[in-house]
N, C-alpha and C positions, 0 to 999 in steps of 0.2 A: 491564586496567587503564586508567583514565580518562587522558585528555590534560589539561594544565594548564588548556587552554581551557574544559575542561567542569566544572571545579569551583567556579565561582563560585555563591554563595549570597546569599539575601537574609536570610539569618539575623542575630540580633545578634552583636556582638563577641564572640568567645570567646578566653580566655588560658590558657596553660599555665603553671604555677609550675615552673621549674627547680629543682635541688638547691640554689641561692643563694638561692632565693625570689622570684628576678626574673619579671616577667611578660614573655612574649616574643612568642608569635605570634597574629596575629589568625585569624579564622574560616576565611579563604580558604586561608591557608597552612597552617594546622592541619588542615584537611580534606584538602587536597594530600597531607600527611606521613601521614595516615590511609590515603588511596587508594595510595599508593607501598609501604605495610607490609602490604597485604592477603595476599601470598602468604607471609608468615612468621607471620600471625596465626593463632591457635588460633580467636578470635572476631573478626569484622571487621562491623562495623554499618555501613551506607552510606547515608546520606541518608534515614533512616527517619522516616517522618510517620505518625499515626495521627489520624483522626477518627470519631467516634460519631455517631449519628443523635441530633439533640435531640428535646425533646418535642413539638413543634409539626413538622408536615409540613414537608419543606425545610430545619430547621435543622441545623447540625452544630455538634459540641462539638469542638473541637481539642485534643487530648491530648498528643501528639509532634510536634514540628516540627523537620524536618531534623536528625534524630541522627544523627552519626557519631562512632565510636569504634572501638577495636581492644583486643584483650586477647591478650598474646603467651602462647607455649605454657609452660605451667609457672607463670604469672604470677597473683598474689592481688591482686584488683582489687575496689575496693568502690563500690557506686552509692550517693550520699547526695544528699539535696535536700528542698525544704520537703514537708510533708505533703499528700498527693494530687497529686503532680507528675506522677507516672507511672513510678516507678521500677520497681514490679512488673509493671506493664504492658509496659515494656521489656523486663524479664526474660522475661515471657512469650512475647513475640514471639521474642525470641532462642531461647527453649526449644521453639518450634514450636506452643505453644497458641494462640496468637493470631495472625492475618494483619495485615500492615502494611497502611495505605492506600497507600503509596509507599514506593520504596527498598528495601532487602534486606539480610539477613543471611546471611553466609557463615561456616560452621564446618568447620575444617579444609579450607578451599577449596571446600566444597560448599554450594549455597544449601539454605536451612532450608525445608521444606515441611511438616514435621510434627514431633511428638516422636520422639526417636531413643533405644533403650536404651544407646546408648554415652555418653549425656549424662544425668545423675541430677539430679532436684531434691530439695532437702531445705526443708521448709516448717517455718513457726514453730511448729505443734503439730499433734497427731492425724495424724502421718505414719506411726505404725507401726501394726501390724494389731492390734487388741486381741484377738483370737482365737487369736493364736499366741505362744508363748514367746519369749525373747530369742534362743536359738539358731535357731528358724525364721523369725523376722524377718529376722535377719542372713542367713541362707541362702537366702531367698526369691527372689532372680535366679539362684541358681546350680544350677537344676534339670537343666541340660543336662550338668553334670560328673557324674564317676564319685563313688561314696560317699566314697571315701578322699582325693580331693580336695577335695570339698565339706566334709567334715569339718575338714580341715587348713585352710582357707581361712577357716572360720567361726571357729575356735578362735583363729586368728592375729588376726582383727578385733576379736572380743570381748575379746581381752588388750589390743590396742592401744588401745582406749577406755576399759580400766579397769574391765571387767564380768565378769572372770573369777570363777565362784562362783556368778553370777546367770543361768545359761544357762537353767535350767528356770522362771526368774520370768515372770509374765505383765506385760504395761504397767501393770495397775490397781496391781501392787505394786510399782512403781518410782516413784522421785521424778520430777519434770519434767526435771532434768537428765540422769538415767539415760536417760528414754525419747528424749532428743535424742541422748545417745550412741549408743543403738541404731539411731536412724535413720541417724545419721553413719557407723556400722560399717557398716549393710546398703549405703549409697551406696559404701562403698569397697570392699566385698566383691564388688560387680558388675564391679569395674574398669574403671569409666568413664574416657573421655578429659578429660571436663570435668564439674564439679560446679557446678550453679546454686543458690545458698541464698538465701532470701527470709526474711530477718528471723528465723533460727532460734532464735535466743535471746531474743528480744523478750518471751515471756511467763515468763522466768526471774528470779528475785531477783538482786540486785546480785552478791551475792557468788559464786553459781552462774554468772553470765554471765561474771565475770572468769576462773573456773576453765576455763570451756567454752572461751573464747577462747584461753588458754594451751596447753590440748589439741589444740585445732584448729590452731593454728600448728606445735606438734610434730607432728603429723599429716601436715600439709602439707609441711613441710620432709622427711619420711620418704619420702611416696609421691609428691611431685613432679606433683600433679594441677593443673590449670588450674582456679581457682575465680572465679566473678562472684558476688558477695555483695552483696545489697540491705540497708541499713540506714538507719534513721533516727537513730542514735547515732554522734555525731562522733567521741566518745572510741573507739568501738568500730572505726571504719574507720581511724583512726590508730594504733590497737595492732596492726590486723590486716594492713594492704594493703601492698602495694609501689605503688600509685598509687590515687588516690581521684577519681573522676569526679563533678564537682558538676552537677547538674541545676538548672536554672532554674524558676521557676514555670510553671505550665502556661498555654499550651501549651509543652512543656518541649523544651529543648534543652541539650546539653552547656555549661553556663556557664563552668567552668573545670576543669582538672587539675592535681592537686597530687601532685607525686612524694613518697612518704616513704622518703626515704633514711636510715633510721636502723636501726643493727643490732639482730638479734634477739638474745636476748630484749629486750623494750624497756622502758627506763628510764621509767616514767611521772612521775617527777620532774625528768627533765632538762631543761635549757633548751630543747633542739633538739626535744625531744617537746612541750613547752608551744608552742613558736612554730609548730609546724606544726598543732597542733591550732586556737591561735587565729585562724591564717590562714584556716582552713576557716570559723570563725565569721564572721570579717569578710567573706569572700567571699557567705556566706549571708544578710547583713545582720544578724547576732545579735549581742548585747552578751554579755559576760561579766559584766555587773551586773546581778543578776535585775530584771526589770520595765522593763529599757530596750532598745529596739530601735534599731538603727542604720538609716539611711538608704542604700540602695544604688541 
């Protein structure tokens, strides 16, 4: 754990919105709060920066700039931000698929040096194996288990995602929403500590997305998994998350943290829901009027 004197950053001011909607902490104090919570965090991101080589020799493109954050065990946290700001890049660093230029990521108290089977990724599309049926897709990560245990686990998660009766169907025979359910069932069947989700419902139609969000919350409440979820959809973030981490434009940092202190299932017409949604819109410099952009 770092001492207070080592936590000063040169990054822009960051604020957190508390349950009453008040902005309270500047970046130094917020980063220190993150530091002090590292021991109890499932995911702990400390001062992560990333640069890519530019087109010309010696040029660099700064993508992430001193990002610090935490996700508690069993928490559902969404990452939102402008298109191209580095949301998926940060998720890939946390998942061990990319290496940060500086800083570190701890998962369950251990540094991340690469992908780990205890943490599962769910992608936007094409995450299921087209040559396997639903049963074999869901059971793909269970090959070390006995036949009886494997079959019991597969049946349990197929039922949980509402695909009983489709065990022998292949992905080409399923709708987009059903394929995403297969991927979620496969992730859960492997019994990971943490699930990383990168815009998993982005390719689905509006009605299917609403249904998938409701199903995901129901499953998350039953399984108590830690979820870090990237989305460009502010409505989706408010519907799903315990907290929303709002990233700035590139080079991105955590611009603000909004706590979504709303009961589940969430009432999408309630004043408190609309207040949280509108707060995130304002932080991101977006107007509720189509065609108008706020200055930030």
